[in-house]
C-alpha positions in Angstrom: -1.3 0.6 -4.1 0.6 2.7 -2.0 2.7 1.8 1.0 1.5 2.5 4.6 3.6 4.0 6.8 2.5 1.7 9.9 2.7 -1.6 7.9 5.8 -0.3 6.7 7.0 0.0 10.4 5.6 -2.8 12.1 5.3 -5.8 10.0 9.7 -5.9 9.9 9.0 -5.3 14.0 6.4 -8.4 14.0 8.4 -10.9 12.1 11.2 -10.5 14.2 9.1 -11.2 17.0 7.7 -14.4 15.5 11.0 -15.5 15.0 13.0 -14.9 17.8 9.7 -17.2 19.2 10.6 -20.2 16.6 14.6 -19.8 17.5 13.7 -20.9 21.1 11.9 -24.3 19.5 15.4 -25.1 17.9 18.7 -26.0 18.4 22.0 -26.7 16.6 21.1 -30.5 15.8 17.9 -29.7 13.4 20.5 -27.5 11.2 22.5 -30.9 11.3 20.0 -32.7 10.2 18.6 -30.3 7.3 22.8 -30.5 6.0 22.7 -34.3 6.3 19.6 -35.1 4.2 19.9 -32.0 1.5 17.2 -33.9 -1.0 14.6 -31.8 0.9 16.5 -28.4 0.2 17.1 -29.1 -3.7 13.4 -30.5 -3.8 12.1 -26.9 -2.5 14.9 -24.8 -4.4 14.0 -26.8 -7.6 10.0 -26.3 -6.7 10.4 -22.1 -6.0 13.0 -21.8 -8.8 12.1 -23.9 -11.9 8.1 -25.3 -10.8 7.3 -21.8 -9.8 7.8 -19.3 -12.7 6.8 -21.5 -14.7 2.8 -22.6 -13.5 2.8 -18.1 -12.7 3.5 -17.9 -16.5 0.9 -20.1 -17.4 -1.4 -18.8 -15.0 -1.1 -15.3 -16.1 -1.6 -16.1 -19.9 -4.6 -18.4 -19.4 -6.3 -15.8 -17.3 -5.3 -12.9 -20.1 -3.9 -10.5 -17.5 -3.0 -7.0 -19.2 0.5 -6.7 -18.8 1.4 -4.6 -16.0 -0.6 -6.8 -13.8 1.1 -10.2 -15.1 4.3 -8.4 -14.8 3.3 -8.2 -10.9 2.5 -12.0 -10.5 5.3 -12.9 -12.3 7.6 -10.3 -9.9 5.4 -12.4 -7.2 6.4 -15.6 -8.5 10.1 -14.7 -8.3 10.3 -13.5 -4.7 12.1 -16.2 -2.2 8.9 -17.0 0.2 8.1 -15.3 2.8 9.2 -14.6 6.8 6.2 -15.5 7.8 6.3 -19.7 6.3 8.2 -20.1 9.0 5.5 -19.5 11.9 2.8 -21.4 9.7 5.0 -24.4 9.2 5.7 -24.5 12.9 1.7 -24.1 13.7 1.6 -27.6 11.1 4.0 -29.4 12.5 6.6 -28.7 9.9 10.2 -28.8 9.6 10.9 -25.0 10.7 14.9 -25.7 10.1 13.6 -26.5 7.3 12.4 -23.6 6.1 14.8 -21.2 7.5 17.9 -22.9 5.3 15.3 -23.2 2.6 14.3 -19.1 3.1 18.2 -18.2 3.5 19.2 -20.3 0.7 16.7 -18.9 -1.8 16.9 -15.2 -0.9 20.9 -15.5 -1.8 20.0 -16.8 -4.6 17.2 -14.4 -5.5 20.0 -11.4 -6.4 20.4 -13.2 -9.5 16.7 -14.9 -10.3 14.6 -11.9 -9.4 16.2 -9.2 -12.0 16.4 -12.2 -14.5 13.2 -13.5 -14.4 11.7 -9.8 -14.1 12.8 -8.3 -16.7 12.6 -11.8 -19.1 8.7 -10.6 -18.1 8.9 -7.0 -18.6 10.2 -8.1 -22.3 6.9 -10.8 -22.9 4.7 -9.0 -21.4 5.6 -4.8 -21.9 8.2 -5.1 -24.7 10.0 -2.6 -22.5 13.8 -1.8 -22.0 13.0 -1.3 -18.4 15.2 -3.3 -16.2 15.8 -3.5 -12.1 18.9 -4.2 -10.7 20.8 -6.1 -8.3 18.9 -5.7 -4.6 21.6 -6.8 -2.8 20.1 -4.2 0.8 16.6 -5.9 0.1 18.2 -9.7 0.4 20.2 -8.3 3.7 17.0 -6.9 5.2 15.7 -10.7 5.0 18.4 -12.4 6.1 18.4 -10.1 9.4 14.6 -10.4 10.1 15.4 -14.3 9.8 19.1 -15.5 11.1 19.2 -12.6 13.6 16.0 -13.2 16.1 16.4 -16.9 15.6 20.0 -17.0 16.6 19.3 -15.0 19.7 16.0 -17.3 20.6 18.5 -20.7 20.1 20.8 -18.7 22.3 18.7 -18.3 24.9 17.3 -21.8 24.5 20.9 -23.3 24.9 21.9 -21.4 28.5 18.6 -21.2 29.9 16.8 -24.4 28.4 13.9 -24.5 31.2 13.1 -20.4 30.6 12.8 -20.6 26.8 10.7 -24.2 27.0 7.7 -21.6 29.6 8.4 -19.5 26.2 7.6 -21.4 23.8 3.7 -21.1 24.2 3.0 -17.8 25.2 5.2 -16.7 22.0 3.4 -18.9 20.0 0.0 -17.1 21.1 1.8 -13.7 20.2 3.7 -14.7 16.9 -0.8 -15.5 16.5 -2.2 -12.2 17.6 0.8 -10.5 15.7 -0.1 -12.4 12.4 -4.1 -11.2 12.6 -3.2 -7.6 13.4 -0.9 -7.5 10.7 -3.6 -8.8 8.4 -6.5 -7.0 9.5 -4.3 -3.9 9.1 -4.0 -4.6 5.1 -7.3 -5.3 4.5 -8.4 -1.7 6.2 -6.3 0.0 4.2 -6.3 -1.3 0.8 -10.2 -2.7 1.0 -10.7 -0.3 -2.4 -8.3 -1.8 -3.8 -9.3 -5.5 -2.7 -12.5 -4.5 -3.3 -11.2 -2.9 -7.4 -8.8 -5.7 -8.9 -10.4 -8.9 -7.2 -12.9 -9.6 -10.0 -9.7 -9.1 -12.3 -6.4 -10.8 -10.6 -7.6 -12.0 -8.0 -8.7 -15.3 -9.4 -5.2 -15.6 -10.8 -4.0 -15.1 -7.3 -6.0 -17.9 -5.5 -5.1 -20.3 -8.4 -1.2 -19.4 -8.4 -1.4 -20.0 -4.4 -3.6 -23.2 -4.4 -1.0 -24.4 -7.1 2.1 -23.1 -5.3 0.7 -24.8 -1.9 -0.1 -28.1 -4.5 3.9 -28.0 -6.0 5.5 -27.6 -2.8 3.8 -30.4 -0.7 3.0 -32.8 -3.3 6.3 -32.8 -5.4 8.6 -34.0 -2.0 5.8 -36.6 -1.6 5.8 -38.1 -4.6 9.4 -38.2 -4.3 9.3 -39.5 -1.2 10.5 -36.6 1.6 9.0 -37.1 5.0 5.9 -35.2 5.3 6.9 -32.8 8.2 9.4 -32.0 5.5 7.0 -31.7 2.4 5.1 -29.7 5.2 8.1 -27.1 5.2 8.2 -27.2 1.5 5.0 -26.5 1.2 4.3 -23.2 3.3 7.6 -22.0 1.8 6.6 -22.4 -1.8 3.3 -21.0 -0.9 3.7 -18.0 1.1 5.6 -15.5 -0.8 7.7 -12.2 0.0 4.8 -10.7 -0.7 6.3 -7.3 1.0 9.8 -7.6 -1.3 7.6 -7.7 -4.2 5.2 -5.0 -3.3 8.7 -2.9 -2.7 10.4 -3.4 -5.7 6.9 -2.6 -7.8 6.3 0.8 -6.0 9.9 1.5 -5.7 10.4 5.1 -7.8 14.1 3.9 -8.7 12.7 0.5 -10.4 9.5 -0.5 -11.8 7.8 2.6 -10.7 3.6 0.4 -11.6 1.9 0.7 -8.7 -0.3 -1.5 -10.6 2.5 -4.1 -10.6 2.0 -4.6 -6.6 -1.5 -5.6 -6.6 -1.3 -9.1 -7.4 1.3 -9.2 -4.6 -1.3 -7.2 -2.4 -4.3 -9.7 -3.4 -1.9 -12.8 -2.5 -0.1 -11.4 0.3 -4.1 -11.3 1.8 -5.0 -14.5 0.3 -1.9 -17.1 1.5 -3.2 -16.0 4.9 -5.9 -18.1 5.1 -5.3 -20.4 2.3 -1.5 -21.2 4.3 -4.1 -21.8 7.6 -6.7 -24.3 5.6 -3.6 -25.8 4.2 -1.4 -26.4 7.8 -4.9 -27.6 9.2 -5.4 -30.4 6.3 -2.0 -31.3 6.4 -1.6 -31.6 10.3 -4.6 -33.8 10.9 -3.6 -36.4 13.5 -0.3 -35.1 14.0 -0.7 -36.2 18.1 -2.0 -39.5 17.7 0.4 -40.3 14.7 4.6 -41.4 15.2 7.4 -39.4 13.8 8.0 -40.3 10.2 12.3 -41.6 10.3 13.8 -39.2 7.3 15.3 -41.7 5.3 16.0 -39.4 2.4 19.3 -39.1 1.2 
C-alpha cells in the first residue's frame, strides 16, 4: 500500500471544491443554532472519542487480526471524521453545520487522542516501544480544507445570495462527480491490495463501518436528538479521515508500516457505498416530512 501522487494531489482539491459548495448553502444562523443546542455536539464527540475505540478494539480482537492490522484499525478509529462526511450529510438532508463543527472540534482534540490511542494500541497488540508524536501540521491541514472553502462559500452567499442560490445544484453535481472520480482512482490504483487483503481485514473493516454508522445515528436518536442532527452525527462517526490514517501509517518518520495502512484503505473504499446506502435509508420521505422542531438542550 503506497501513496499515489495523483490521489494525494487531487483529494485536497476535490475536498476544497466540495466544501466551497457546502458553504454556499450555509449561514451564520446555522452555527448559532449549534451553539445554542450543544447537546448534539457533546453526544457526537462522546461517540467518536469513547465508544468507537471500544467497538474497534472488540472487533480487532474478535476477528483475530494480526498485530499490524489491528493497530491499523485502531489508528482509523482514532482518526477524526472525514471531510467527505459533510457532503454525505448534505445529500442525506443532515445538519451540515453540525458536521463542520464536529470535524473542526474533533480534529483539534485528535492532537491529543490520536497519539494516545495509537500508542496504547502499539503496546497492547505489538508490545512495541514505538510511539508517534502530536500531528499539528495534519490537524491544521484539515482545518484549512474544511473551514477556508466553507467560509468563502458563506461570504459568497452573504454578498451575492441570488448567485449562491443558482450555484447550489451545480456545485452539488460537481461534488458528486469529484467523489465518484476519487473512488475510481483509488480502486484502480489499489486493486491488488484490495484483492489480497479483503478476505483478511475487509470483513472487520465493514463491521466497524456499519457499527460506526449505527452508533452515530442510533445513540443520538435514543437521546432524543432531532433526526437531521442524528444523520449528521451518523455520517461524522461513520466516515473517518482515512487519508490521515494512511499518511500516519506510511510516514517514514512515524509508524512506517504499510500493513497498518491497509485497514484504512479498505475502509475508505467501503464507506462510500455504506454511507450512500445509509443516507438513502435515513432520508426516505424527507420531502413529504415536516421539519423537526429542535428542542434539545
